[in-house]
N, C-alpha and C positions, 0 to 999 in steps of 0.2 A: 504493500500500500504506500502510495506517495504521501509526502507531508501534507499536501493540499487536501487530499481526500481524508486523511486522518484528522485534520483540523475541522473539516466540514462535519465529519461524523461525531467527533468528540469521544472521550473515554466513557466507559460505562460507570455506573455508580460504584460497583465493587472495585473496578480498576482505579477509580479516583481515590477511594478510601485507602486502598493498598499503597498507592503512590504517595499519599500524604504521610502514611506511617513510615515508609522507607525514607522519604525526604527528611522527616523530623529526626529520625535516628541518626542520619548523617550530617546534621546541621551544626554539629559541635564546632567545627572549624570556623565557619562564618561568625558564630557567636563569639568565639575567641578573638577574632579580628575586631569585632565591635568593642569588646572589653579592652583590648590593647589600645584601640583608638581613644577611648576615654582616658585611659591612664596616661598616654602621651600628652594629651591636652592638660591634664591636671598637674603633670610634672614639668612640662616644658613651656607652657604658655600662661597658665592661670596665675602663678605666683607673681605678685607685684605689678601686674598689668593694669593700665588705665584705659579709660574710654577714648576712642579716637573721635575725630570730628563728626563723621557720619553717625557713629554710634551715639554720640551725645545728642544729636538731633532726635534720633529715635527714642532714646531713653527719656529725654525731657518731656515727651508727649504724655507719658504715663507715670512719671516719677513723682514721689511724694515731695512736697515742699519745694517744687521747682516750676518755674514758668516755662511753658513750651516754647522751644525755638521755632523759627520760621520753617514751615513745611513746604518745600518747593514742589512745583508741578510734577516732576518725574517720580517722586517718591510714592510708595504705597504703604499702608498701615499694617500689613500682615505681620511684620516682625514685632510691632508694638503690641499687638494682641498676644503674641507668643510669650513676651516677657512680662506682661501686665500682672500675672499672679505673683511674681517675685517683687516687682517694683512697688506693688501695693503694700507689701509687708516690710520691706527694708530698702535702704539706699546703699547697701553694701555692694560694691563692685565685685568683690570676691564671691559673695553669695550668688550673684547673677551669673558670673563666669562658671561656677560649679554647676549650677542648674542647667545652663546651656550645654556644657560638656556632657553631662549625663543624658540630656535630651537628644543631643546629636548622635551619641552612641546608640541609643535606642532607635533613633530614626534610621541610621545605617542598617541596623539589624532588621528592622521592619522592611526596608526597601529591598534587601537581599532575600528576605523570607518569601516575598511575593514570587520570586523567580524559582522557588524550590522545585516546582513541577516542570520547569522549562529547561534548566541547566543543572548539571551535577553539582553537588555541594562543594567538592574541591575547586571547581572552576569559579563558583561564586565566592568562595573564601579568597581565592587568588585575586579576583576582581576587586573585592572589598579591600584587600591589603594594598593593591596597587593604587586605588583611589585614596584610601586613608593614609597612605605613606607619603603623599605629596605634601610639601611644606605649606602649600596654600590651604589644603584641607584641614590640616592640624591647626594652623593659625586661626582660621575662621570658624572652627568648631565652637569655641566658647564666646565668639564675638557677636555683638548685636547687629548683624548684617544679614540681608535676606538671601544672598547668593547661594550659600551652602544649602539652605532649606529649599530653594528652587531645584538644586541638584538632586537632593534626596527625594523630593516630591516628583520630579521627572522620572527618576529611576523606578519609583513605585508605580507611577501612572503607566509607563510603557509596559512594565511587567503585567499589570492588570489588563491592559489592552490586548496583549497577546493571549492571555488566558481567556479573556471574554470571547475573542474570535475563534479560539481553539475549541471552546466548549460553551455553547450558547445557553446552557442551563446553569452556568456558574454565576449566580446572582451576586455572590460576594465580589467577584472580579468586576462586574458592572458597577457596583457601588463604589469599589475602590478606584476604578477609572474616573468616575465622576468626582469623588472626593479628592483624588490626587491632583487632577487638573484644577479643581477649585482652589486647592491649597497653593499650587504654583501661581495661579492668577492673583490670589490674595497677596502673595509676596511681591510679585512683579508681573503686572498684567501683560506687558509686551512679551515677556518670556513665554507665557502661556500660549500666545499666538504662534510663536515659532515652534513650540512643542506640538501644538495641535495640527499644524499644517501637514507634516508627513504622516501622522496617524490617520487623519481624515483621508488623505490621498490613498493610503494603503487600504483603508476600509472600503473605499469606493472602487479601486482598480483591481484588487484581488478578488476574483469571482467567488471563491469559497468563503470569503470574509464579508461579502456584501450583504449586510443585515442592518436594519435600522437601529437596533438597541445599542450597540457600541457607539454608533455615531451620535445617537441621542444623548448617551451618557457623557460623551466628549463635549458636546455643545452645552449641555446643562451645567457641567462643571465649570466651563469657561465663563458662562453667563453669571453663575452664582459668585465665582471668585472676583470677577471684574465689577460686579454691581456696586460695592462700596466705593471703589475708585470713581466710577461714573457718577454716582450720586454726589460725591464730594466735589466733582468737577462742576456740577451745576450750582452747588451750594456755596462754593468759595472761589471758583476760578473763572466764572463767566461762561460756563458751558463746556461740553466735551471737546468740541473742536478747538476752543480757546486753550484748554488745558493741554491738549495734544500739541498745539502749535508752540506754546510756551515751553513744554517739556523738550521739544526738539531744539529750541533756541538754547536752552540751558545745557544741552548735551552737544552743543557745537553745530547745530543745524544738521540733522540727519540727512545723509546722502551718500554718494560714492566716496568712501574714504578707505583706502587699503591700509589696514592697521596690523597686518601680519608681523611686520618687522618690529612694530611697537610692542606687540604682545611678547615677542621673543626677548627683547631687551628688558621688559618688565620682570621676566622670570629671575632676574638677578636679585630680587628681593624688594623691588619697588612696589609699594602698595597702590600707588597711583602715578601714572606716567603721562602728565598733561601739562605742557606739550612734551612729547617723548623725543626730544632732540639730544639725548644723552649718549655718550660713547658706550659701546658694548664691551665692558671691561672683563667679564667672566663668562666667556662662551660656554664653558663646561656646564653652567647651570641650565642650559637649554638643549643639551645633547638628547635628553629623553624626549623632548618635544619633536625632534626630527626622526627619532626612531619610532615614535608612536604610530604614524601612518603605516609603516611597514608591518608592524605587529597587528594592526587592525586588518590589513589586507590578508595577512596570514590567517587570522581568525575567521574571516569571511570565507576563505577558500576551504578551511577545515570544516566549517559548517556546511558548505555546499557539498563537499565530498561525503559528509555524513548524511546527506539528504535532509538536513534540518536548517536551511538557510535563514528562515524567518526569525528565529530567536536571536540571530546575530545581526542580520541585515536591518531589521526595524530599529533597534537601539542605535545602530551606526548612523542611519539616516536621520533619526531624531537628534542625535548628538551634533551632527554636522549642521542641521537646520538651526539649532540653538546657538551655533557659533556665528552664523551669518551676520547678525547686527553688530557683533563686537569685533569682527575682522574686516567687514566690508562697508559698514555704514556709520561708524563712529571714528572720529579722528584722534583718538587717544586710547590708552590701554590701562587696564588694571587686571592682574592675574585672576582675581576673584570672578570676573565676568565669565570666564570659561569653565568654571566649576561644573555647571550642568553638562557641558560637553565632555569633560573628563570623566564624570560619573558614568555616563552612558557608553563612552568608548572603552571604559574599563572592562566591559563584558567581552567584546571581540578581542581586545588585547589579551585578556586572560585565556581565551580560547586559543589564540595564536601562540602564546607562551606554553600552554599545555601541549600543543602539537609539537613545538620545538623540543620540549622536555622529553616527550615520548620518543622522538627521533634520536635524541642524544643518549637516552638510557639504553644499556648500562655502561656506556663508555665513560670512564672516570675523568678523562681530560675534558671532554665536552661538557659533562655535568659540572665539573669544577669551574670551567670558564663561564658557564651560564650563572652559577652562583656568585662568582666574583663580580660579574657585571651588575647583578642585582644589588650586591652589597655596595658597590661603588655608587650606584644610583641613589640608594638610601642615604649614603654618607653625604652626598651633595645636598640632598633634601634637608638633612639635619643641619648642615652648616648654614644654609640660607635661612632656615627656620630660627636658628639660634640668634642670628644677627637681627632678624626682624623682631623677634620677641624682646631682645635687649633694647632695641630702639623704643619699643612700647613702654618698657619700664623706665627708661630715661625720660621719656615724655611725661609720664605720670609725675615724677619728682619735679620736673621743670615747671609744669603748669600749676602744681600745688604751691610752689614758691611764688609764682606770679599772683595767684589768688590771695595768698597770705599777705603779700606786700600791699595789694590793693585794699584789703581789709584794714591793714595797719594805717593806710592813708585815708581811711574813712569811707571806703566804698563798701557799704553793708546794706543788706536788704531793708526796705525795698530799693533796688538800685538797677541801673541799666549799664550794660557794657556794649560798645560798638567798636568797629574797626577790625584790625587784623586779629585772627584767632579768637574773635569775640565769643563764638559758641562755646568752646571749651572753657575759656576763662570765666565766662558768665555762669556757667553751670556750677563750677567749683566754688565760685564766690557767692552763690545763692542769688544771682541777679538774673534779670531778663536780658536776652541778647537781641539787639535791633541793628539793622544795617540801613544806611541811607542810600545805597545803590548796589549794583551788581545783581547776581542771580538771586540773592537772598534779600534784596531790597524790600523793606517792610515799614519804613518810616521816612518822613522828609526831614531835612536838617532843621527846618523851623519847628516841627513837632518835637524833635529831640531836644532842642533848646528849651522849648516850653516845659518838657518833662524835667529838665535839669533845674528848673526853678524850685521844684518841690522835693527832689530826691537826688542822691548822688548819681552822677553819670560819668563814666570813664570811656574815653576814646583811645584805643590802643593803636600805636603806630610803630612800625619796625624800620630799622636801617635808615636810609636816606629819604624815605617817604615823606611827603610834605605834610605839614600840620594843616588839618581842616580849618577853613576860614571861620566856620561858626564856633570854633573853640577859642577864639581870640579873647584874651583876658582870663582864661582858665589856668589853673595851676598845673605846671609840668612836673612830672616825677619820673625818675628812672626806674626800670623794672629789671628783674633778673632775666638773663638771656634765655630764650627759647631755642630749641634745635632748628638749625637751618639758616638763621639770620641773627645778627647781633644788634646792639644799640636799640633795645626795646624801651619804649617810654609810653606814658599815658598822660593825657590831658584831662584833668579832673574839674568838674563843675564846682562852683562855690559851696554847694550843699555837702560836698565830700570833705569833711573836716577830720583829718587824721590826728594822731597823737601830738605831733609837733604843732599842728595848726591850733588845736584846742589849747595847748600850753601857751602859745602866743596870745590867743584870744583872752584867756584868763588873766594873763599878765597885764594886758592892756586894760581890762576892766578894773583890775586892782589899782592901777596907776590913776585911772579916772576917779575912783572913789577917794583916793588919798589926796 
């Protein structure tokens, strides 16, 4: 029986139950991979890490005792819903990191579990290890960013899709497909579009899969997940088309932008490469990126030879589709953008490595060479991860010093911070962040000056940047250096009365009384 006819017929009830039992018995290795993934995060990333700029925007939306930062048009609130149970109870960054590390490990396990009837457990374990072993995956596991969750949701949804078209009586797979796509859309609506396109095409073009239920589940999931973003577009952005237009502007005007080379350079450990006009100093960090297509092709050929191409071809096509906007339509790069692609391509890559391993066995030299290459790959990933995590710890200390200095100078709640790095500084200082221009413009200079009459306002400036004209007459103070630039300073409104200011004021009042 060919794969297509087997898919159309579907397994019987007894075959399905027996397959589940056998798959569950052999699922120990994927479970071990998920546990190891959590441990790596807790040991290498969580200790001493602080919130990044984007993270602070998301956390501020649901944090206790914090004013929400400006929420720009491209963002979606899925990640804020995910962290709300923790931020409602505590403001501890460590608690939030541990929660997300545990949740991401459980998410990886669940995404692999869906595939247990489609691929052997050893291949799934290898796929999970390849994905979880990337420095990007480990770094973003405990972070308040949506990209990893899009990756796990996409892996889950594609597995459910294949199960649903394989067995039309599998109601759990249909529900999982709907829920998985809705989850992806809730995190990043645009990613759900690129995920849904190849799945819808496969459901329409493959004769044995042409059934309305999987397509309906796919469409319903996309609609449910995108609904909050669309409603918010009309409530706060002037309509759906206006929000889409503004989102495109903020992302550099979506259009033809070949960013493959930018993504390669960003693998050196840069979390955001915009503009990505930097030298490629450590090419070794991208060797795996160039080997990846070869292993994917090898995995596809192995699946075709085994007469089971669908279980490898569909995730491959979905992964490539989800890479399109980030390598062809956006003129900058961030390694996290391609996490969904890496998650889906991990399946054909694992199948390709398994084929190579079988061909090499039992020749000791071949097996040893393969093991050495994998060890070298993991070593490179660890080195990049260690440097990225160290920068995060350095940033936490630096921003805490700036917030403490502003507090000493009288910038205390209720207060406002504007200017360079305002989002992170304001969050740590307990202030609101407001910008007078740029992508996050949310207040006019005149309105900011009006606010300054009744509360402390700090405008942070770095390096040789000019002093804003509306701060004329405000007190200038030096700030501790932040990473990347020097000569940080702030201009404080008269309402910001620090320790030295209050001392001078008290002295003046005493002299007047005498």
